N, C-alpha and C positions, 0 to 999 in steps of 0.2 A: 708528674705533670701530664704525661701522655694519657694516664688513666683518667685524670680529671677532664681532659679534652674529649676523650672517647665517651665518658659518662655524660657530658653535656650534649654531645651529638645524638646519643641514643636515648635521651630522656623523652618519653612519650607522655604528653599531657592529655587530659580529658578533652580539651578543646581540639587537639590534633585528631583524636578519634572521631569527634563530631564532624570536623572538617572533611575527613576522608569519606565518611558515610554520606555526607551531603553531595560531595563530588560524584560518588558512585551512583547515588539516586539520580542526579542530573544526567549523567552519561547514559544510564539505563533508560530514562524517559526519552532522551534524545534518540537513542537507538529505536525505541518503539515508534517514534514519529516517522523516521526515515527508512525503516526496514521495508524491503520489498519495493522501494521506489528508486528512480534514477538518481535521487539525491545521495544515496549511500555510495554509489559509484564515484560521484564527484567528491564526496568526503574522503574516500580512500585515495583518490588521485591527489588531493591536496596534502593528505598525510604523507604520501609517498614523496612528494616534492620536498616536504619539510625534512624527512629522513635523509634524502639525497643531499640537501643543503648542509645538514650536520656532518655528513660523511665527507663532502668536499672541503669543508672547513677544517676537519681533522687532518685531511691529506694536504692541506695548505695549497689548494688549487685556487689561487686568488681571483682570477678572472671569472670563472664559473661561480665561485662563492659569492662574488659581488653581484652578479646577475640574479642568482637565486635569492640572495639577501634582499634585493630590491623588491622582488616578487613577494617574498614573505612579509615585508614591511607593510604592504598594502593588503595583506591577506584577510584582515578583519573586515575591511570594506567589501572585498570580493565575496567573503562568506555571507555577509548581510544581503548582498544583491542576489547571489545564487540561491540561497536558502530562504528567500523572502516568504514563500508560501508556508514552509515548515515553521519558521519563526512566528508567523502570524497564528498558525494553529496551536503552537505551544503557548502563546500568550492567551489565546482563547480558552485553552484548557485551564490555565491558572485562574482565570476569572469565572470558571464554571463551578457552581456549588458542589456538583457530584464528582469533582476531580479526584477526591481522596476516598470515594466510596469503594469498598472492597469488591462489591459485586459488579460494579460498572467498569472500573479500570484496573482492578487488582491493587493490592497494597504492597508498595515497595517492590520486592522481588518475588512475590507469591505466584506470579504467572510467568516467571522467566522460563520459557521453553522454546529454544531457538529453532528447533527442527521438527518436532513432532506435531502431527495434526491428525484429527480423526479421519478415518477412511471415508471418502465421499460416497454416498449412495447415489450413483448416477442414473439408475434405472427410472426413478420417477421423473427426473429431468428429461431424459430421452423420450419417454412415453408422452409427457406433456407437450414437448416440442413437436413431436410427430402429430399429435391431435390438433394442436394450434396451427401447424403448417397446413393440414388438410382443410381446416375451416378458415384459413387466412386471418387468424387472430394475431395481431401484432404483439410482440413481447421482447423484453430486454432483461436478461438474467445475467448478473455479475457474480462470479464465484471467486471469493477472496482467498488469498493464500497467506503468506507471511505478513503482508500489509493488511491490517484489519479494516482499513477504509472507514474508520469511525467518523471522520469528518464528513463523509458522504452519507453514512448511515444516519447521522443527525439531521440531515436535510429532509428525510422522509418520515414515514409512519412506522414506528417500531412494533413488531409483532412477535418476534422470537418464537417461531413455530417449527415443528418438524417438517422436513421436506417431503411433500407428497404430491402425486400427480394431480389429484382433485383440487388441492389448494392452489397449486400453480395455475391451473386452468381457470379457476374461479376468480383469482386475483386479476388475471389479464383479460377476462371476459369484457367485451367492449362497453357494457353498461355498468360495470363495476366501478365504484368511486375510487378504487385503488389501482386501476389498470394503467394510468398514465405515469410515466417515469420508469425507473429501474428497480428490479428486485435484487437485493444483495444477500448472498448465501455465504455464511462463515461457519466453519467447524460443523458442517452438516446440519445447520439450522438456518431457517429464513429469518434473518435479523431485522430487515426493514424492507418496505415497499414504497413506491412513489418517490424514490430518491432522485435527486438532481445530480447529473454528472457533467464533467467538463466536456466541451465539444471540441473535437479535433479540427485543426486548421489545415490538415493535409489536402493540398489541391490536386493530388494525383488520384483521388478516389473517383470512381465512375459517377457520372452525373445523376444516374438513376437511384443512387443510394441516398436515403434521406437522413433526417436528424437522428433517428434511432441508431443507425449505423455509425454516424459520426460521434455520437455519445459513447458508443461501445468502444470505438477506437480511442477516443479521448481518455477513457479511464485506464485502458491497457497501456497507453503511452506513458503514463505517469506512475504506474504501479505494476506489480507482478500478477495481477488478477487475470482471469479468463472471462470473456463476455460472449454470451450467446444471443443471437438476434433472430427473431422470426419476423419476416416481412409481412406487413398488413396488405400490401398491394399484390405481391406475387406468391406469398406463402413460403418463399425460400428460406432455408435455415443457413445462417452464417455464423462464423466464430472469429473473434478478434483476440489476438495475443501479441503483446509488444506493439510494434508498429505495423504489423501485418494483419490482414483480414482475409479469411477464406470464405468464399461465397458459394451458395447452392450446394450445401453438404447433404448427403443422405443421412438418415438416422443411424445407420450402421457406421458410417464414417465419423459422425459426431461422437458416437459411443467409443470408437477406437481412440480418438484423440483424447477424450476425457479420461479413459482408463490409463492411457500413457502418462497424462499429466498428474493425476491424483491418486491412482491406485497401483 
């Protein structure tokens, strides 16, 4: 009898394998959407609360278990509210014809590489910023990390070119049709230009900082990217990371920061 019960428990059907694979794919694509964003910290926080709830239930701590249980019961609604931007992007991906193209998004787990990244060639970026600062050419350069920023790449013009000083300067030249908006660099390649970024609502920013600086702070507030700004009015070089922005950096200081962050 026991053998029959164990045999029924451990019977694996083909549909079970398909079910596991589909869940794995869903979890992987969800990770790709939220990696490098503040959303992943929220997700880990909710997962921690769920594990604590299970633990206090096991220890029969009735009052705390009841409180956490009520929180978990409305967790689905909370997840929809908190992850609304990510859910929207996921649904947009599902409706995009190129979603399953191997070259564009990777196929299943073919691009699963959680920590490695090409070493960033920062010298062309530093030299271009120095030149643009001297000529007071406005520029906004976003360097992506774990979060690939594909939803913002799709708002601009894809070029997928090597990072070079001349190309960066030509793109941001004031008469260039591509100079407006942000340049996004990913895996040591210029992926797109003229990209539209979210604007930060931080009211503590100095009044003399314009939309370019607010856009730089906006993208770093919601991702792990680094944004470099060259002011068109003053020629000053600034750098945004997280919720902080450093203003009036020298080229040597900028190089030091980028080397520490990427190399």
